[in-house]
N, C-alpha and C positions, 0 to 999 in steps of 0.2 A: 239327342245323342247322335253324333255323326258316324256314318259308316266309313271305315278306313279302306276295306278291301272286300271283294267278293269273288269266289272261285269254287267250282264244283259244288254249288248249292250251299256253301258256307259263307256267312257274312260276318265280318269282324267289325264290331262297334267299339267306340271309346267312351268311357264314362269319365267326365271331368268335373261335374258340378255335384257329385254325390259325396259331400264332405261329412254328412251325418254318420255314415256307416264306414267309409273308407277315407284315409288321410291323403293318399296319393292317387293320381289318375290310373286307371286300370282298363283293361280291355275284356270284352265278352265275345265269344264265338257262338253263333246261332245257325242251326241247320234248317234250310228251307225244305219243308215236307211237302207242301202243296203249292202248285203254281196256278194262279188265276188265269182264266181265258177270257 
């Protein structure tokens, strides 16, 4: 799943091969809680 954008610890992903649960492409937002060092 490719990431479209990232800002303020929020990453926007796009699902486009998930045809079993969803008919149309959709997006998901994920918040980054921990940052690795």
